[in-house]
All heavy atoms as an XYZ file, in Angstrom:
811
protein
N       4.471      7.412     -7.754
C       4.478      7.940     -6.391
C       3.228      8.775     -6.116
O       2.650      8.683     -5.039
C       5.732      8.760     -6.130
O       5.895      9.749     -7.118
N       2.793      9.556     -7.098
C       1.534     10.290     -6.891
C       0.384      9.297     -6.766
O      -0.533      9.499     -5.978
C       1.281     11.264     -8.046
C       2.208     12.457     -8.046
S       2.161     13.416     -6.509
C       0.569     14.158     -6.632
N       0.445      8.216     -7.529
C      -0.565      7.175     -7.413
C      -0.508      6.487     -6.067
O      -1.543      6.162     -5.486
N       0.692      6.274     -5.556
C       0.846      5.673     -4.228
C       0.292      6.582     -3.147
O      -0.434      6.132     -2.256
N       0.616      7.865     -3.235
C       0.061      8.829     -2.288
C      -1.463      8.885     -2.418
O      -2.185      8.932     -1.423
C       0.653     10.223     -2.517
C       2.018     10.408     -1.932
N       3.155      9.994     -2.572
C       2.414     10.957     -0.774
C       4.205     10.286     -1.816
N       3.774     10.880     -0.720
N      -1.934      8.896     -3.663
C      -3.373      8.937     -3.899
C      -4.090      7.705     -3.371
O      -5.221      7.801     -2.880
N      -3.445      6.558     -3.458
C      -4.043      5.323     -2.934
C      -4.241      5.415     -1.432
O      -5.326      5.120     -0.915
C      -3.164      4.110     -3.294
O      -3.047      4.022     -4.711
C      -3.746      2.822     -2.740
N      -3.199      5.822     -0.723
C      -3.318      5.964      0.740
C      -4.384      7.004      1.093
O      -5.173      6.808      2.016
C      -1.976      6.359      1.363
C      -0.924      5.280      1.338
C       0.273      5.324      0.682
C      -0.958      4.017      2.013
N       0.977      4.170      0.906
C       0.249      3.349      1.722
C      -1.888      3.386      2.835
C       0.553      2.084      2.229
C      -1.590      2.126      3.334
C      -0.389      1.481      3.035
N      -4.418      8.105      0.357
C      -5.396      9.157      0.619
C      -6.821      8.666      0.350
O      -7.741      8.924      1.137
C      -5.085     10.383     -0.239
C      -6.001     11.549      0.080
O      -5.956     12.052      1.229
O      -6.766     11.960     -0.815
N      -7.013      7.953     -0.756
C      -8.342      7.431     -1.086
C      -8.823      6.438     -0.029
O     -10.008      6.445      0.341
C      -8.322      6.773     -2.465
N      -7.932      5.606      0.467
C      -8.298      4.661      1.528
C      -8.777      5.398      2.775
O      -9.739      4.975      3.421
C      -7.105      3.762      1.879
C      -6.767      2.679      0.869
C      -5.369      2.134      1.140
C      -7.805      1.572      0.895
N      -8.106      6.481      3.110
C      -8.477      7.254      4.306
C      -9.804      7.988      4.109
O     -10.615      8.080      5.038
C      -7.368      8.243      4.660
N     -10.021      8.489      2.902
C     -11.246      9.254      2.631
C     -12.474      8.357      2.444
O     -13.591      8.769      2.743
C     -11.067     10.110      1.381
C     -10.117     11.262      1.584
C      -9.885     11.988      0.255
N      -8.830     12.967      0.371
C      -9.042     14.252      0.597
N     -10.256     14.713      0.741
N      -8.019     15.080      0.684
N     -12.274      7.167      1.912
C     -13.376      6.233      1.633
C     -13.001      4.851      2.181
O     -12.771      3.911      1.417
C     -13.625      6.141      0.130
C     -13.985      7.426     -0.578
C     -15.403      7.925     -0.319
N     -16.461      6.987     -0.637
C     -17.065      6.865     -1.808
N     -16.703      7.609     -2.827
N     -18.038      5.999     -1.968
N     -12.926      4.702      3.491
C     -12.383      3.478      4.082
C     -13.132      2.187      3.771
O     -12.541      1.124      3.816
C     -12.383      3.763      5.580
C     -13.263      4.927      5.778
C     -13.297      5.679      4.493
N     -14.385      2.214      3.435
C     -15.123      0.983      3.149
C     -15.486      0.848      1.675
O     -16.332      0.040      1.309
C     -16.389      0.924      4.005
C     -16.048      0.887      5.477
O     -15.243      0.071      5.903
N     -16.623      1.789      6.244
N     -14.830      1.622      0.843
C     -15.168      1.670     -0.577
C     -14.380      0.668     -1.421
O     -14.856      0.175     -2.421
C     -14.927      3.092     -1.090
C     -15.403      3.337     -2.476
C     -16.753      3.505     -2.740
C     -14.509      3.410     -3.531
C     -17.206      3.730     -4.033
C     -14.947      3.639     -4.819
C     -16.301      3.805     -5.073
N     -13.147      0.373     -1.020
C     -12.251     -0.457     -1.821
C     -12.139     -1.868     -1.256
O     -12.029     -2.055     -0.050
C     -10.855      0.174     -1.883
C     -10.872      1.553     -2.481
C     -10.882      2.674     -1.659
C     -10.901      1.728     -3.855
C     -10.912      3.953     -2.207
C     -10.941      3.005     -4.406
C     -10.941      4.120     -3.583
N     -12.127     -2.856     -2.153
C     -11.982     -4.252     -1.732
C     -10.538     -4.550     -1.342
O     -10.283     -5.385     -0.475
C     -12.420     -5.184     -2.852
N      -9.586     -3.867     -1.949
C      -8.159     -4.062     -1.674
C      -7.405     -2.887     -2.294
O      -7.960     -2.139     -3.098
C      -7.667     -5.370     -2.274
N      -6.147     -2.750     -1.923
C      -5.336     -1.658     -2.457
C      -3.887     -2.105     -2.609
O      -3.406     -2.954     -1.853
C      -5.417     -0.431     -1.554
N      -3.204     -1.477     -3.579
C      -1.818     -1.815     -3.871
C      -0.993     -0.528     -4.039
O      -0.592     -0.180     -5.146
C      -1.784     -2.645     -5.162
C      -0.833     -3.783     -5.143
S      -1.056     -4.919     -6.552
C      -0.568     -3.926     -7.929
N      -0.733      0.212     -2.956
C       0.068      1.435     -3.088
C       1.530      1.119     -3.395
O       2.113      0.211     -2.811
C      -0.084      2.113     -1.728
C      -0.488      1.023     -0.792
C      -1.182     -0.016     -1.588
N       2.093      1.890     -4.319
C       3.480      1.703     -4.733
C       4.232      3.009     -4.522
O       3.833      4.049     -5.027
C       3.562      1.258     -6.205
C       2.768     -0.033     -6.406
C       5.017      1.085     -6.636
C       2.618     -0.449     -7.853
N       5.310      2.943     -3.800
C       6.213      4.054     -3.481
C       5.461      5.351     -3.169
O       5.764      6.401     -3.708
C       7.280      4.258     -4.540
S       6.745      4.704     -6.193
N       4.516      5.243     -2.270
C       3.752      6.416     -1.853
C       3.883      6.659     -0.363
O       4.646      5.992      0.327
N       3.122      7.591      0.114
C       3.117      7.908      1.534
C       1.781      8.503      1.906
O       0.950      8.803      1.044
N       1.578      8.645      3.181
C       0.332      9.198      3.677
C       0.427      9.440      5.163
O       1.512      9.407      5.736
N      -0.710      9.623      5.777
C      -0.780      9.941      7.198
C      -1.021      8.665      8.004
O      -2.118      8.107      7.957
C      -1.922     10.933      7.432
C      -2.049     11.369      8.872
O      -1.316     10.841      9.745
O      -2.900     12.239      9.137
N      -0.017      8.187      8.740
C      -0.179      6.961      9.520
C      -1.325      7.018     10.534
O      -1.872      5.979     10.896
C       1.170      6.790     10.231
C       2.139      7.533      9.383
C       1.356      8.700      8.825
N      -1.717      8.221     10.965
C      -2.796      8.318     11.953
C      -4.147      7.905     11.360
O      -5.097      7.664     12.096
C      -2.884      9.731     12.536
O      -3.396     10.635     11.588
N      -4.233      7.793     10.026
C      -5.491      7.375      9.397
C      -5.580      5.860      9.217
O      -6.628      5.351      8.815
C      -5.666      8.038      8.020
O      -4.631      7.584      7.133
C      -5.641      9.559      8.130
N      -4.528      5.134      9.509
C      -4.477      3.690      9.247
C      -5.620      2.927      9.912
O      -6.126      1.963      9.349
C      -3.138      3.116      9.687
N      -6.041      3.371     11.068
C      -7.126      2.666     11.775
C      -8.429      2.682     10.974
O      -9.271      1.811     11.140
C      -7.339      3.271     13.152
C      -7.767      4.728     13.132
C      -7.802      5.344     14.519
C      -8.006      6.832     14.474
N      -6.884      7.582     13.944
N      -8.589      3.647     10.082
C      -9.806      3.758      9.278
C      -9.943      2.636      8.251
O     -11.046      2.263      7.877
C      -9.848      5.101      8.546
C      -9.866      6.356      9.411
C      -9.714      7.597      8.543
C     -11.156      6.399     10.221
N      -8.807      2.108      7.788
C      -8.835      1.097      6.729
C      -7.979     -0.127      7.065
O      -7.529     -0.851      6.182
C      -8.423      1.697      5.380
C      -7.128      2.474      5.422
C      -5.918      1.856      5.232
C      -7.149      3.845      5.640
C      -4.733      2.571      5.255
C      -5.974      4.582      5.672
C      -4.758      3.943      5.473
N      -7.813     -0.382      8.354
C      -6.983     -1.508      8.789
C      -7.525     -2.856      8.316
O      -6.767     -3.804      8.143
C      -6.834     -1.501     10.309
N      -8.827     -2.940      8.065
C      -9.417     -4.198      7.620
C      -9.350     -4.402      6.109
O      -9.692     -5.467      5.611
C     -10.884     -4.273      8.058
C     -11.025     -4.391      9.568
O     -10.079     -4.876     10.221
O     -12.075     -3.991     10.091
N      -8.913     -3.396      5.373
C      -8.793     -3.510      3.923
C      -7.503     -4.250      3.578
O      -6.437     -3.889      4.078
C      -8.762     -2.110      3.269
O      -9.954     -1.404      3.620
C      -8.646     -2.200      1.757
N      -7.573     -5.275      2.730
C      -6.341     -5.937      2.302
C      -5.455     -4.965      1.524
O      -5.909     -4.298      0.597
C      -6.850     -7.064      1.389
C      -8.264     -7.299      1.817
C      -8.768     -5.941      2.214
N      -4.202     -4.888      1.934
C      -3.252     -3.964      1.315
C      -1.955     -4.695      1.038
O      -1.426     -5.397      1.904
C      -2.992     -2.749      2.221
C      -4.274     -1.923      2.349
C      -1.837     -1.898      1.693
C      -4.195     -0.805      3.347
N      -1.443     -4.509     -0.170
C      -0.115     -4.974     -0.546
C       0.657     -3.736     -0.982
O       0.307     -3.088     -1.968
C      -0.181     -6.004     -1.664
N       1.671     -3.388     -0.236
C       2.434     -2.155     -0.448
C       3.838     -2.503     -0.958
O       4.432     -3.496     -0.525
C       2.517     -1.406      0.883
S       3.476      0.112      0.846
N       4.362     -1.669     -1.851
C       5.664     -1.905     -2.475
C       6.487     -0.619     -2.457
O       5.960      0.460     -2.708
C       5.463     -2.357     -3.932
C       4.602     -3.574     -4.051
C       3.218     -3.455     -4.087
C       5.167     -4.833     -4.110
C       2.408     -4.570     -4.182
C       4.358     -5.964     -4.204
C       2.984     -5.829     -4.247
N       7.788     -0.764     -2.161
C       8.657      0.419     -2.115
C      10.108     -0.038     -2.284
O      10.494     -1.084     -1.776
C       8.511      1.126     -0.761
C       8.680      2.603     -0.842
N       7.723      3.487     -0.403
C       9.689      3.382     -1.308
C       8.131      4.730     -0.580
N       9.326      4.689     -1.139
N      10.912      0.763     -2.978
C      12.348      0.512     -3.111
C      13.090      1.116     -1.931
O      12.803      2.247     -1.524
N      14.056      0.383     -1.407
C      14.765      0.880     -0.218
C      15.750      2.001     -0.524
O      16.261      2.643      0.382
C      15.451     -0.260      0.535
C      16.658     -0.843     -0.175
O      16.902     -0.520     -1.368
O      17.378     -1.646      0.461
N      15.990      2.270     -1.797
C      16.899      3.352     -2.191
C      16.162      4.529     -2.828
O      16.765      5.349     -3.516
C      17.945      2.812     -3.181
C      18.800      1.690     -2.625
C      19.590      2.118     -1.412
O      20.305      3.121     -1.441
N      19.478      1.370     -0.327
N      14.872      4.621     -2.601
C      14.043      5.673     -3.192
C      14.465      7.040     -2.659
O      14.423      7.295     -1.454
C      12.568      5.416     -2.865
C      11.610      6.248     -3.698
O      11.989      7.359     -4.129
O      10.474      5.796     -3.891
N      14.866      7.913     -3.558
C      15.276      9.275     -3.183
C      14.133     10.281     -3.366
O      14.205     11.400     -2.879
C      16.479      9.731     -4.028
C      17.686      8.825     -3.918
C      18.337      8.898     -2.560
C      19.628      8.127     -2.528
N      19.662      7.024     -1.596
N      13.082      9.890     -4.096
C      11.949     10.779     -4.328
C      10.942     10.725     -3.177
O      10.459     11.754     -2.721
C      11.237     10.400     -5.636
C      12.115     10.443     -6.865
C      12.633     11.837     -7.164
O      11.864     12.805     -7.033
O      13.813     11.953     -7.524
N      10.599      9.520     -2.767
C       9.671      9.299     -1.655
C      10.390      8.372     -0.681
O      10.574      7.188     -0.967
C       8.349      8.645     -2.125
C       7.421      8.403     -0.948
C       7.665      9.500     -3.185
N      10.829      8.879      0.449
C      11.585      8.056      1.386
C      10.822      6.783      1.779
O       9.619      6.815      2.038
C      11.770      8.969      2.604
C      11.654     10.361      2.051
C      10.663     10.253      0.929
N      11.532      5.670      1.783
C      10.943      4.374      2.106
C      10.289      4.368      3.491
O       9.353      3.607      3.747
C      11.989      3.243      1.955
C      13.066      3.353      3.022
C      11.318      1.880      1.967
N      10.738      5.234      4.369
C      10.140      5.323      5.702
C       8.651      5.645      5.645
O       7.902      5.281      6.558
C      10.865      6.378      6.557
C      12.238      5.958      7.018
C      13.292      6.043      5.917
O      13.116      6.827      4.961
O      14.281      5.297      6.011
N       8.219      6.312      4.584
C       6.794      6.628      4.482
C       5.959      5.358      4.375
O       4.936      5.224      5.046
C       6.544      7.570      3.303
C       7.124      8.952      3.571
C       6.630      9.979      2.593
O       5.503      9.918      2.120
N       7.478     10.950      2.291
N       6.384      4.404      3.560
C       5.670      3.125      3.494
C       5.860      2.339      4.778
O       4.907      1.753      5.305
C       6.155      2.294      2.298
O       5.646      2.807      1.090
N       7.071      2.319      5.288
C       7.326      1.582      6.537
C       6.431      2.080      7.663
O       5.887      1.281      8.440
C       8.792      1.740      6.946
C       9.767      1.017      6.054
C      11.187      1.318      6.472
N      12.168      0.719      5.591
C      13.443      1.074      5.570
N      13.902      2.017      6.376
N      14.276      0.473      4.731
N       6.277      3.394      7.763
C       5.454      3.968      8.836
C       3.981      3.599      8.679
O       3.294      3.324      9.666
C       5.613      5.487      8.886
C       6.991      5.911      9.351
O       7.712      5.151      9.986
N       7.376      7.128      9.018
N       3.484      3.601      7.458
C       2.086      3.227      7.229
C       1.862      1.748      7.515
O       0.853      1.375      8.118
C       1.666      3.586      5.808
C       1.310      5.060      5.668
C       1.470      5.543      4.250
C      -0.107      5.299      6.153
N       2.787      0.907      7.106
C       2.652     -0.534      7.370
C       2.679     -0.791      8.872
O       1.871     -1.568      9.399
C       3.755     -1.319      6.634
C       3.578     -1.201      5.123
C       3.788     -2.771      7.085
C       2.250     -1.690      4.583
N       3.575     -0.125      9.565
C       3.642     -0.271     11.021
C       2.330      0.172     11.666
O       1.790     -0.509     12.549
C       4.809      0.555     11.574
C       4.967      0.465     13.070
C       6.146      1.305     13.542
C       6.250      1.282     15.049
N       7.355      2.121     15.526
N       1.802      1.303     11.222
C       0.545      1.818     11.781
C      -0.613      0.863     11.492
O      -1.480      0.652     12.356
C       0.246      3.203     11.215
N      -0.647      0.282     10.293
C      -1.702     -0.678      9.964
C      -1.632     -1.901     10.870
O      -2.661     -2.383     11.365
C      -1.596     -1.112      8.503
C      -2.155     -0.142      7.484
C      -1.730     -0.539      6.080
C      -3.678     -0.107      7.581
N      -0.437     -2.410     11.095
C      -0.280     -3.569     11.979
C      -0.699     -3.223     13.399
O      -1.370     -4.020     14.069
C       1.161     -4.073     11.940
C       1.495     -4.746     10.617
C       2.936     -5.220     10.591
C       3.248     -5.923      9.275
N       4.651     -6.364      9.215
N      -0.345     -2.040     13.870
C      -0.733     -1.619     15.221
C      -2.242     -1.453     15.332
O      -2.810     -1.631     16.409
C      -0.030     -0.315     15.598
C       1.440     -0.491     15.856
C       2.177      0.821     16.089
O       1.717      1.893     15.706
N       3.345      0.726     16.703
N      -2.904     -1.153     14.205
C      -4.360     -0.982     14.196
C      -5.081     -2.315     13.980
O      -6.297     -2.343     13.866
C      -4.756      0.016     13.119
N      -4.330     -3.397     13.899
C      -4.932     -4.719     13.739
C      -4.977     -5.232     12.317
O      -5.530     -6.297     12.061
N      -4.401     -4.489     11.386
C      -4.383     -4.917      9.993
C      -3.297     -5.945      9.730
O      -2.410     -6.166     10.561
N      -3.389     -6.555      8.567
C      -2.403     -7.560      8.146
C      -1.903     -7.242      6.741
O      -2.078     -8.030      5.810
C      -3.033     -8.955      8.165
O      -3.477     -9.298      9.440
N      -1.277     -6.078      6.564
C      -0.823     -5.701      5.225
C       0.348     -6.560      4.757
O       1.112     -7.091      5.570
C      -0.383     -4.247      5.413
C       0.074     -4.197      6.834
C      -0.879     -5.110      7.574
N       0.458     -6.694      3.461
C       1.630     -7.315      2.848
C       2.573     -6.179      2.469
O       2.128     -5.123      2.015
C       1.223     -8.086      1.598
C       0.155     -9.163      1.779
C      -0.233     -9.750      0.427
C       0.633    -10.231      2.733
N       3.865     -6.398      2.667
C       4.815     -5.338      2.351
C       6.014     -5.933      1.651
O       6.641     -6.873      2.147
C       5.244     -4.604      3.620
C       6.239     -3.491      3.371
C       5.948     -2.458      2.495
C       7.467     -3.481      4.006
C       6.851     -1.440      2.254
C       8.379     -2.458      3.784
C       8.067     -1.444      2.906
O       8.973     -0.430      2.674
N       6.330     -5.373      0.495
C       7.516     -5.773     -0.254
C       8.418     -4.561     -0.379
O       8.008     -3.527     -0.904
C       7.136     -6.284     -1.665
O       6.257     -7.402     -1.524
C       8.372     -6.684     -2.443
N       9.635     -4.709      0.121
C      10.631     -3.655     -0.001
C      11.721     -4.194     -0.912
O      12.370     -5.187     -0.585
C      11.188     -3.286      1.376
C      12.044     -2.054      1.355
C      12.335     -1.564      2.764
O      11.392     -1.184      3.485
O      13.525     -1.581      3.137
N      11.884     -3.549     -2.048
C      12.859     -3.989     -3.029
C      14.245     -3.460     -2.679
O      14.464     -2.251     -2.654
C      12.474     -3.498     -4.424
C      11.152     -4.020     -4.932
C      10.104     -3.142     -5.200
C      10.953     -5.371     -5.168
C       8.898     -3.607     -5.688
C       9.742     -5.849     -5.650
C       8.722     -4.962     -5.910
O       7.527     -5.420     -6.394
N      15.172     -4.369     -2.398
C      16.540     -3.990     -2.068
C      17.280     -3.452     -3.279
O      17.206     -4.016     -4.370
N      17.962     -2.333     -3.103
C      18.753     -1.732     -4.157
C      17.947     -1.004     -5.219
O      18.500     -0.566     -6.223
N      16.651     -0.863     -5.007
C      15.782     -0.220     -5.992
C      15.481      1.203     -5.548
O      15.191      1.446     -4.376
C      14.471     -1.023     -6.172
C      13.490     -0.273     -7.066
C      14.780     -2.400     -6.747
N      15.536      2.121     -6.495
C      15.214      3.515     -6.220
C      13.727      3.770     -6.337
O      12.905      2.991     -5.858
N      13.389      4.834     -7.025
C      11.995      5.254     -7.080
C      11.111      4.350     -7.949
O       9.914      4.280     -7.731
C      11.918      6.701     -7.578
C      10.564      7.308     -7.475
N       9.859      7.340     -6.288
C       9.772      7.882     -8.407
C       8.689      7.918     -6.497
N       8.604      8.256     -7.771
N      11.681      3.654     -8.913
C      10.894      2.819     -9.824
C      10.584      1.450     -9.207
O      11.170      0.438     -9.551
C      11.615      2.649    -11.154
C      10.853      1.774    -12.129
O       9.689      1.424    -11.856
O      11.431      1.429    -13.170
N       9.606      1.439     -8.317
C       9.142      0.182     -7.725
C       8.031     -0.442     -8.544
O       7.702     -1.610     -8.360
C       8.619      0.421     -6.305
O       9.627      0.935     -5.489
N       7.436      0.310     -9.424
C       6.272     -0.169    -10.166
C       6.637     -1.180    -11.242
O       5.843     -2.073    -11.526
C       5.477      0.989    -10.756
C       6.296      1.938    -11.572
C       6.577      1.838    -12.901
C       6.934      3.114    -11.102
N       7.372      2.893    -13.296
C       7.607      3.695    -12.196
C       7.025      3.746     -9.856
C       8.353      4.865    -12.092
C       7.765      4.918     -9.756
C       8.416      5.460    -10.864
N       7.832     -1.083    -11.835
C       8.180     -2.012    -12.908
C       8.153     -3.453    -12.401
O       7.516     -4.313    -13.011
C       9.547     -1.661    -13.513
O       9.470     -0.359    -14.109
C       9.949     -2.658    -14.579
N       8.823     -3.720    -11.290
C       8.821     -5.076    -10.723
C       7.433     -5.480    -10.237
O       7.013     -6.619    -10.415
C       9.805     -5.172     -9.555
C      11.245     -5.104     -9.970
C      12.154     -5.230     -8.770
O      12.028     -6.137     -7.975
N      13.094     -4.302     -8.645
N       6.744     -4.548     -9.636
C       5.418     -4.848     -9.095
C       4.449     -5.214    -10.208
O       3.756     -6.238    -10.129
C       4.882     -3.641     -8.298
O       5.805     -3.345     -7.238
C       3.521     -3.941     -7.708
N       4.386     -4.418    -11.256
C       3.451     -4.667    -12.353
C       3.877     -5.838    -13.237
O       3.046     -6.424    -13.927
C       3.253     -3.414    -13.193
C       2.559     -2.288    -12.463
C       2.857     -0.969    -12.757
C       1.601     -2.535    -11.482
C       2.216      0.086    -12.106
C       0.968     -1.498    -10.817
C       1.276     -0.195    -11.135
O       0.646      0.845    -10.484
N       5.163     -6.198    -13.224
C       5.643     -7.330    -14.014
C       5.275     -8.672    -13.381
O       5.335     -9.708    -14.044
C       7.160     -7.244    -14.196
N       4.885     -8.648    -12.135
C       4.558     -9.881    -11.417
C       3.053    -10.115    -11.456
O       2.291     -9.460    -10.738
C       5.059     -9.780     -9.976
C       4.864    -11.051     -9.194
O       4.109    -11.939     -9.596
N       5.541    -11.149     -8.068
N       2.627    -11.060    -12.263
C       1.201    -11.334    -12.423
C       0.547    -11.747    -11.110
O      -0.652    -11.529    -10.908
C       0.967    -12.386    -13.542
C       1.441    -13.762    -13.110
C      -0.484    -12.403    -13.957
N       1.305    -12.285    -10.195
C       0.747    -12.694     -8.901
C       0.182    -11.501     -8.125
O      -0.781    -11.652     -7.372
C       1.797    -13.430     -8.060
C       2.249    -14.745     -8.668
C       1.103    -15.716     -8.919
O       0.235    -15.878     -8.031
O       1.072    -16.321    -10.014
N       0.772    -10.329     -8.315
C       0.253     -9.131     -7.645
C      -1.148     -8.789     -8.141
O      -2.018     -8.413     -7.355
C       1.200     -7.950     -7.835
C       2.503     -8.152     -7.099
O       2.536     -8.768     -6.031
N       3.585     -7.661     -7.660
N      -1.371     -8.926     -9.441
C      -2.702     -8.658     -9.991
C      -3.698     -9.732     -9.566
O      -4.852     -9.431     -9.270
C      -2.646     -8.541    -11.516
C      -1.918     -7.311    -11.965
C      -0.630     -7.402    -12.478
C      -2.513     -6.067    -11.868
C       0.041     -6.259    -12.882
C      -1.848     -4.918    -12.272
C      -0.565     -5.017    -12.779
N      -3.242    -10.981     -9.526
C      -4.122    -12.058     -9.054
C      -4.551    -11.778     -7.614
O      -5.712    -11.955     -7.267
C      -3.417    -13.410     -9.148
C      -3.264    -13.912    -10.559
C      -2.546    -15.258    -10.551
C      -2.303    -15.764    -11.948
N      -1.567    -17.055    -11.927
N      -3.609    -11.352     -6.782
C      -3.927    -11.026     -5.389
C      -4.939     -9.882     -5.338
O      -5.961     -9.978     -4.667
C      -2.658    -10.647     -4.614
C      -2.957    -10.185     -3.240
C      -3.088    -10.962     -2.125
C      -3.229     -8.842     -2.822
N      -3.420    -10.188     -1.047
C      -3.514     -8.880     -1.447
C      -3.258     -7.614     -3.462
C      -3.818     -7.737     -0.708
C      -3.564     -6.479     -2.740
C      -3.837     -6.551     -1.377
N      -4.653     -8.797     -6.054
C      -5.513     -7.617     -6.021
C      -6.944     -7.959     -6.440
O      -7.902     -7.616     -5.745
C      -4.947     -6.516     -6.918
C      -5.729     -5.203     -6.965
C      -5.701     -4.511     -5.601
C      -5.150     -4.284     -8.035
N      -7.082     -8.656     -7.549
C      -8.416     -8.919     -8.088
C      -9.086    -10.134     -7.446
O     -10.231    -10.450     -7.795
C      -8.355     -9.031     -9.603
C      -7.969     -7.728    -10.241
C      -6.820     -7.632    -10.997
C      -8.731     -6.592    -10.062
C      -6.440     -6.410    -11.575
C      -8.373     -5.374    -10.632
C      -7.225     -5.295    -11.387
N      -8.427    -10.760     -6.504
C      -9.060    -11.871     -5.779
C      -9.968    -11.374     -4.656
O     -10.734    -12.142     -4.083
C      -8.001    -12.806     -5.182
O      -7.346    -12.200     -4.070
N      -9.906    -10.091     -4.350
C     -10.679     -9.517     -3.251
C     -12.003     -8.924     -3.743
O     -12.062     -8.337     -4.818
C      -9.850     -8.462     -2.519
C      -8.625     -9.031     -1.901
N      -8.643     -9.745     -0.736
C      -7.349     -9.019     -2.305
C      -7.436    -10.149     -0.442
N      -6.623     -9.729     -1.386
N     -13.006     -9.092     -2.936
C     -14.332     -8.533     -3.209
C     -14.856     -7.890     -1.943
O     -14.586     -8.368     -0.840
C     -15.313     -9.643     -3.634
C     -14.915    -10.414     -4.870
C     -15.133     -9.584     -6.120
N     -14.772    -10.305     -7.333
C     -13.590    -10.238     -7.931
N     -12.622     -9.511     -7.426
N     -13.372    -10.891     -9.043
N     -15.631     -6.845     -2.119
C     -16.299     -6.245     -0.966
C     -17.430     -7.164     -0.508
O     -18.082     -7.807     -1.334
C     -16.878     -4.875     -1.326
C     -15.877     -3.757     -1.529
C     -16.603     -2.506     -2.012
C     -15.128     -3.460     -0.243
N     -17.629     -7.205      0.777
C     -18.748     -7.976      1.321
C     -20.024     -7.185      1.100
O     -20.058     -5.973      1.312
C     -18.531     -8.244      2.802
C     -17.352     -9.125      3.071
C     -17.117     -9.306      4.551
C     -15.853    -10.120      4.733
N     -15.166     -9.822      5.947
N     -21.063     -7.883      0.699
C     -22.359     -7.198      0.514
C     -22.889     -6.829      1.874
O     -22.831     -7.584      2.831
C     -23.333     -8.119     -0.216
C     -22.914     -8.345     -1.641
C     -23.953     -9.109     -2.387
C     -23.434     -9.301     -3.814
N     -24.467     -9.766     -4.701
N     -23.431     -5.620      1.952
C     -23.922     -5.115      3.234
C     -25.408     -5.245      3.351
O     -26.147     -5.289      2.479
C     -23.501     -3.668      3.393
C     -22.031     -3.535      3.133
C     -21.336     -2.662      4.131
O     -21.939     -2.121      5.027
N     -20.045     -2.536      3.975
């Protein structure tokens, strides 16, 4: 969750620095979504998370879509705070993440 929060924060602070991001059970400030709406994002959260309310991810995904982004969002039904085990166990998530490259400027 600290990593998820840190991911959203890093995207806001350095919007053109990352080729893609994969925040897991984190939260951040939806008003910053416009800064990184063009960055590919795959977000993951358990719908039963008691540590970081799932609404935090839902709000960021909604804000990204409103800003013109096309984030991927996976909400694990019946899962609490441990969203990372399923996310990291799926090799397709890593293939997606590492398939992105920054455009040369």
